[in-house]
N, C-alpha and C positions, 0 to 999 in steps of 0.2 A: 049298441055298436055304432049307430049312426052319429049319436051325440059325440061319442069319443072321436069319431073320424072327423066330425065338423070342428071339434076343438083343436085337433092336431093340425087341420088345414088352416084354421085361424091363427094358431101359434106360428106356423111356418110363415104365414103372410106377415105377421107382426115382426118376426125375426128378420125377414127379408127387408121389411120396411126400415127397421132399425139399421140393418147392414147397409142398405142403400143410403140412409141418412149419414151413417158413419163414413161411408165411402165418399159421400158428397162433401162432408166437412173436411175429410182428409185431403180431397182434391183441392178444396178451397184453401186449406192451410198450405198445401204445397205451392199452389199458385201464388198465395200471399208471400210465402218465403222466397219464391222465385223472383217475384216483383221487388221484394226488399233487397235481395242480393243484387239483382240487376240495377236497382236504384242506387245501392251503395257503390256498385262498380262505376256507375255513371258519375256519381258524386266524387268518388276517389279519382276517377280519370280527369274530370273537369277541374278539380282542385289541385291536381298534380301529385296526389299521394302515390298512385301506381308508378309514375315515373320516378318518384323518390325511392320507392321500394326497389325498383329495378336498378337504380343507381347504387343503392346500398349493397345489393347483391353483387354488383360488379366490383365495388370497393372491397367487399369481403373476399372475393376471389383473388383480387390483386394482393391482399394481405397474405393469403395462403400460398400464393405463388412464390413469395419472398420469404416464407416462413422456414425456419430451420430449428434444429434442436437447441442451438445456441440462444435462441430467444427465451427459452425456459431455464437455461442454466446460467444466465447473466446474474449480476449483482451478488455473487457469492463472496462470503467472507474468507479472507486469507490469513495466513499466520507467518510470523517472522521468528527465527531462532538465532541464538548467538552461537559462538564457536563451540560451546559445551553442550549444545542441543537443548538449551532451556528456552521456553517460549518467552519472548520479550515484547511482542506487539501483535495486535490484530489489525489486519487490513480491512477496514470496515467502510461501508457506504450507507446510503439511506435505508437499504433493505436488510443488509447484514444476514444474508442467507448462508446456511451451512448445508450444502447440497448432499443429499443421500441418493445413491442409485436405487432403482426400484427394488432390487433384491436385498437391500440393506434396510428398507423400511419395514418395520414389524407388521405382520399380518393384522394384528389387533388394531393398529392405527388405520389401515386401509378399511377394515370391516366397520370400525366406528364411524368413519366419515360416510361410507356408503349407506349405513343404516339410518343416519340422521339427515344426510344431505341429498341422497339420490338412490332410493331403493331399487329402481329399475336401471341402474347404471349400465349393467351388462346386456340390457335388452333394447334400449333406445339407440338412436343414431345421432345423438347430440342434442336433440330437442324432444321433450316429453310432455305432450298436452295432458296426459293423465296426471302428471305431477301437479299441474296447475289446478286441475279439478279437485285433487285430494287436498291441496292447500286451502281452496275455497271451502270445501266441505268441512275441513277441520276448523276453519275460522268460524263457520256457522254453528257447528255442533258443540265445539269445545271452547269457543271464544279465544282460541290461540292456534298458532300454526306450528305443528309438530314437525313439518318438513316443508322446505321452501319449494317454490315453483320452478326455480332455475336449476337445471342439471349441473352436475360437477363440471361438465364440459363447457357449459355456458359461463359458469363462474370463472373458469380458467381463461376463456376468451376475453371476458371483461377485465380480469386482472392484468393480463399481458398486453392486450391490444387496444383496449378501450378505456374510457373514463367511467366513473360511477355516477355520472349525471343522469337524473331520472327524466328521460325523454323517450317518446315512442320510437324515434329513429334509432337511438342507441340500442334499444331492445331488439329491434328488427335486425340490425347489423350483427348484434351479439348472436342471434339465432343462426344467421347465415354463416358466421365464422365458426360457430360450434359444429354445425353440420360438416363444414369443410375440414375442421380439425379431425373429426372422426373418420373422414375419408383418407386422411394423410397419415394419421398415427394410430397405433393400436390402443386398446383400452388400458393396458398396463402402462403404456407410455403416458397417456393422459392422466392417469391416476398419480403416477410418479411426478409429473410436472405440477399437478395441482397441489399435492401435499408439500412440495418443496417451496411453493410460491405463495401459499395462503398466509394471511396476516394473523398473528397471534397476540397482538397488542404489545405495547411497550418496546417497539422497535424490533420485535422478533418475527422473522419470516421463515416459514418451514418448521417442521416438527422437531428437527434436531436443534435448531437455535432456541426454540421454545423450551424444549426439555432441559437444555443446559442453562437457559436463563432463569427458569422458574424452579427447577429442582437440582441444578448443578450436577446433572448426569446425562448420559447419552440416551437416545430414544429407545434403544434396545434394552435398557435397564428399567424402563417404566413398568409399574404395575398396571393391571387392567383398569383399576380405579383412576390412577394418574393419567393414563392414556385417554380415557373418556373425559376426564376433567379438562385436559388440554384441548381435545377436539371440540369441546363446547365453546371455546373462545371465538373462533373465526366467524361464526354466524353473525355476531355483532361485537367486534373487538372493544367497543366503548362500554356497552352494557355488561359484557361478560369479562371485563378486565379483572383478573383474580386479585390484583393488589388493591382494588377499590371495591369490587362487588363480589366478594367471595361467596356469599349465600346464593346469589343468582347463578354463579358459575356451577356451584354444587347441584343446584336444582336441575340445570340443563345436563349435567353429568348423569344424574339419575335417569333423565329421559333417554339419553343415549344408551345407557345400559339396558333399559327396558326394551328399547327398539332392537338392540343386538340380541336380546333374549327372544323377542317375538320372531325375529328372522332366523332363529336357531343358529346364531353365530357364536353364542356362548351357552353354557349350561345354566340351569337354575342355581346350582351351588356356586358357580363362578359369579353369577350376578349377585347372589345374596352376600357373598364375601366382599365383593367390590363395593356394594352399597354400604356395607358396614364399616369399610375402611376409612379411617380419618386421613384426609389429605392435608399434609403439612408442607407448606412452601419452604424452599431453601434457595432463595435467589442467589445467583452467581455473584461472587464478590471479587472476581478477577479484575485487578487493576494493574496498570503498568505505568511506571515513571517514564515520561517522554524525555529523551536526552537529545543532545546534538547529534549523536550517532544515528538516530532514527531518520533525520532528514537526509543524511548522506546515504543510508541504506536504501531509502525510497528512490533517490536519484540513481544510484548504481543499479538497482533492480529494473528501473525503467530502461536504462541503457542496455541492460542484458536482454530484456524482452524485445527491444528494437533489433538487436543483433539476431535474435532467434526467430523473430516473426517477419522482419522486413517492414514492419509498420512504422509510422511516424511517431514522434515523441509524445504528442498529446494523446494519440490513440493508446499507446502503450502505458502512459500514466493512468489513463482511465481503466485499462485492463488490469492494472496492478491492484486496484481497489474493488474490482468486480469479478475477477477471473477465478477466485478461489485457489490462489497459489500458496504453496509453502516455500518461503524464502529462507535459505540457509546462508549464514554470514560468518565472517572471520572475526566479528566484533567480540571482544572479551569484556563482559560487563564489569568485572572487577577492575580491569585495567582502565576502562572508560571512567569509572567512578574515581579512581585514584588520580587520573589526569585532571578531571574536573575539580576535585577537591584541592589539588595542588595549585591550580590557577586561582581558585577562589581565595585560598589562604594567602598566597603571595601578594594578591592585590587588595586584600581586605581593608587596608588602611586608606585606600583612595576611593571614596564613596561620593564624589561630586557627580551630580546627575545632569543629563541633557534635558532640554525642554520637554522631550517626550517621555521623561521619567526613567530612561535607561541609564546605566552607569556610563560616564563619559570615557573613562579609561577601560579599554577592552583588550581581549587577548584571543588568540586561536592557536590550536596545536594539533599535530597529527603524529601518531605512532604507527610505524610499519614494522612488521615482522620480517627480518632480513632473510630468513630461510624461505618463506613462501612468497614474499613480496606483497602480501595482503595487508590492508589496513586493519589494525587491531583496536585502535581507539582514535576518536576524532572529536575535538571540542571546538565549537564555533563561537564561544562567548562565555561571560561570567554567569553564574547562577543568580537569578534575581526573581523574587516572588512576584507573581503577576505578569511576568514576561515569558512568553512561550519561546522555546528554542526553535525558531523557524529560520531566521536569517543566519545561516551557518557561515561565518566569516572564514572558516578553514578552507572552503572551496569556492565560496561565492565572492569573497572580497580579494581584490588585487592591490597590493601595495609595493612601493619601491623597496627592493631587498637590501639596499646598501652593500656593505662589503661582503655579505654572505654570498653574493653572486660571483665574487672573484675566482674562487677555485673552479667554478663550473665553466666560465667562459674565458678565463685568462690563464690560470696556472696549470690546470691539467692539459689544455691545448699546448701551452709552452713546453711542458714536459714531453709531449708527443713530437714537438718540433726541435728536439735536441737539447733542451735545458735539463738540468738535474737539480736536486735539492741543494747541492753545494755550489752551483753556478753563481758567479759574481754578477750582481746587478747594482745599479747606481741609484741611491736615494738622494735626489736633489730636486730643488724647485726649478721648474721651467717658467719662462715669462707668461705663457698662456696656459700653463698646466695647472693641475689641482694642488692644493695644499694638503699636508698631513694633518690629521685631527689634532695631534699634539703640538703642531707648529715647529717640530724639530726635524732635522735631516741628518742622516748618519753617513752619507757618502757611499763608498763601496761596501756592500754587505752581501750575504748569501741570499739566494732565493728563499731558503727556509726561514731566515730571519724576517724577510720582507712579508711573508705570509703570517708568521706568528705575531708581528707587530702591526699588521694590516696597513702597510705603507701604500698610500694612494698613488704616490708618484711612480713607484715601480710598476704597479698594475696598469697605470695609464700608458706608460711607455711600451710595455709588453703588448698591450692590446693594439696599440698603434702599429707595432711590428707585425702582429698576427692579422690585423684588419678586423673591423666589426663584422664583416660578412662571415669570416671564418669563426669568430668567437660565438656569434649569435646562432650559427648553424647548429651548435650543440644543443641549445635550448629548444630549437624547433624540432630536433630529432628526439626530444624527450617530451613532446606534446605541450610545451608551454603555449598557452592559447592567446596571449595578449601581446605578442611582439608586434610593434607598429613600425611603419616605414621610418618614423622619426627616431627610432631607437638605433639606427645604424650610424651612430656617432661615438666618439671616444668616451663620452661621459657614461655610457652604458657599462664601461669597465668598473665603475664605482657603484653600480646599482641604480644609475639614474635612468631607469626605464620609464617611458611615458605613462603606461597604465600600470605596469608592475607584474608581480607574480603572487600566486596564492600560497598559503602554507602547505597545502597538499602538493602543489607542483614542486616547491622547494624541497620538501621532505622526500618525495619520490626521486628527485634528482640526486640527493645525497645518498639515498639507499642504493642507487646505481653505482656510486663510487664504492660503497661498502661491498657491493656485489661484483667486484672485479670489473667494473665498467659496463655491466649489462643492465640496461634499463627495462623495467617491467611496469606497464601501465597500471596505476593503482586502482584497486577496487576492493570491495568488502564482500562481494557475492561469491559464494562457493558453488551453489546449486539452486535451481528453481524447479519445483515439481508441481503437478496438479495435486488435488487432495487425495487422489488414488495412488500417488507415488510415481506416476509417469513423468519422466524427466523432460522438462521444457528447455532448460538451459544449464550448461556447465561452462561458465566463462573461462576461456583460455587466453588471457592477455598475451599479446605478442611480445616476445623478448627480442631486444636488439642490442648489439654491441655498440654502445655510444662512445666509450673511451677505451683506449688500448689497455689491456690488463696491467702491464708494467707501469704505465702512467698512473692508473688508479691506485695501484699498490703504493707507489711513491708518494702520491698525494695524501693517502691515508697516514703514512709515516710522518709527513710534514704536519698534518693537522693534529696529530697527537701532541705536538709541541705547543699548540695554541692553548691547551688545557694545563700544560705544565710550566711553560715559560712566557706564553703570549697574552693576548687580550682577555682570555678566560682562565688565567692561571689560578690554580687552587679550587677549581670547580669540577674536577673530574669525578667519576664514580669510584668510590673507595674499592680498592683491590680488583678493579676491572678495567682493562685497557679500553680507552675510548678516544675519539677524535671529533673535532667540530670546528665551527667558525662563527664568530660574532658578526653582526651587521648593524650599522647605525646610519640613518640617512641625515641629510643636512638639517640643521636646526633641531636635532633630536626629535624628529617627528615619528619615526618608526624604529623599533628595536627588534632585532632578530637573534636567535641562536639556533643553529641546526647542527646536530651531532649524532654520533652513532657508536655503538659497541659492536661486538661480533653478533649479538643477538637482535638488537633493535635499532632503528633510526627514528629520532624524534625531532621535529621542527617546531619552534615556538615563535610567534609574532606577538608584540604588544604595541599598542598605539591607540589613537582616538579615531572614532568613526569619521568625524569631521577633522581632517588632518590639522594638527597644530603641535608646536614644540613643547617639550617639557624637559627642563635641565636634568631631572633625575632619571630620564629615560635614555638608555643606550643598550646595545646588545649585551654588555657586560653587567647589566643590573637586573631588572625584572626578568627578561627572557632567560638568561643563563641560570638565574636562581630557580625559576620554574623547572627548567630542564634538569638541573642537578638533583633537586628534591624528588622529582617524579622518577627519573631514571635510577636513582639510588634505591628507591623502594621496589622498583620493577625488577632489579637484579639481586635482591636480597638472598634468594635461594638458588641463584645460578652459580655454577662453577666458573672461576676466572678463566677467560678464554682470550688468547691473543688475537689482535686484528690481523688480517691478511693470512689467516691460518688455512 
């Protein structure tokens, strides 16, 4: 009994001694750790690291103070539709996001990302030290990382607010921003922002763009296998680019499916079927032919956004390509193609090139629907391989309009001031006055004949009687943008404007004559919505009575004679009443024809970008030929309808 008691006593003493030793070493370790921490703090303080961290925290707070949902919904891809509702263009930027609201993102997409990128997504507050430990453990045990150390929130912070530069300062600020993000937004919001902004390689951002880009279908149509396949890409868009590294992407797909199974997000049967499924890419082949109409659409859409938002031009232009808008237009792509082909065909024999490689002889044309006042086709130049349709002469180029301006600033105003089609006017040369292009003078003639024969002398005298101030006021009332102080002279009666007018301006002005003198500011935008269908803008151009109705009716009647007896005789639309006016500038530099039926108004300009004369160019040659051919085809299936009906 004593021996046993002695042994027990000795055992207790041994254990106590060991416990004391363990306690001693623990205290020593604690003290050492404390000294290390204190030493690190001293070093961090003296080297400025602590100050840097505090500064980064303040910067992160500033970022979050200015943060809004718009930060995560920027860079969205938009769409453009023609008058028939057909998609004719995508409004893309560097990111090309097709944004999906959270409730439209498939649950299997959310589950796939959480299982592979951030298992504790719903438990942490933006930063997860356990994820870093798991990543290190995985690297040591499996020689690979099955889940990254950065949370989904950290990745979102990096993608939206920071760069991908590998520096400790960036990592610290990323953590601070992630924590602040979780304080400001819900978990579901953060997951929505993340899935819509993550990069899927090959220019696709967000699951919807990736789904359409790689499989030509929407995200809600993806199979489980396809979902896991796409969710494999963002971890390393270069390494898992499915167009280049298909096998690597499939291997990571398998890992995601296994993770989803381990987390009980899918069943064993679902996992087995998904692993067995063959993934077949079906890359999107959607392409659009860029036309001159596109440049005009983007210009009109920008103006519409300015009106709707009150923002400046540059801001709205940027919004157009990043706001995810659906832009609906009045452009008819069949009419657009017909107008383009007509110009190309009529000028096909003149192929002299400028030094920059573009065709020397150019043309522009605009077609407006008389019922709506909207532009239905607009061409800013000839089709030429290798030349993008960017400089749209139809609304960007201003040229002297020649005699085509006479009805607008001389004859209709004269009709409003007591003249009629049968009024007698005198065609005679004055000492300081202009000559007629024919060199002949007929003496006393009717105003109707003066218009049909485009008599310069008569227009000059009437303009002097009206005064340039009165005549040019009509152009200003129809938004002609380039009327200069120097234009208030009698030479403007013959189209001698300093800067000139665009094809769009001239066509819209003649459309006002066809519309009983009521001017409508031209546009091709009918509606702009966001991708959810909420209306952003429905442009309602102001209508204004520029010409008296009776004067407009009488001018139309007179202009019909231009196509039957005057300078454009024989060039009317078969079996369709029509009216119009030719225009030719001095030395045959510019040629114009602007005319209309009851259905459409079309204006055509032909000339050289660097103005020079050409004896074959006049309003009664290339321009009227283009107008006649195009308008004849456009009216093929339309019932004959009188003007002024």
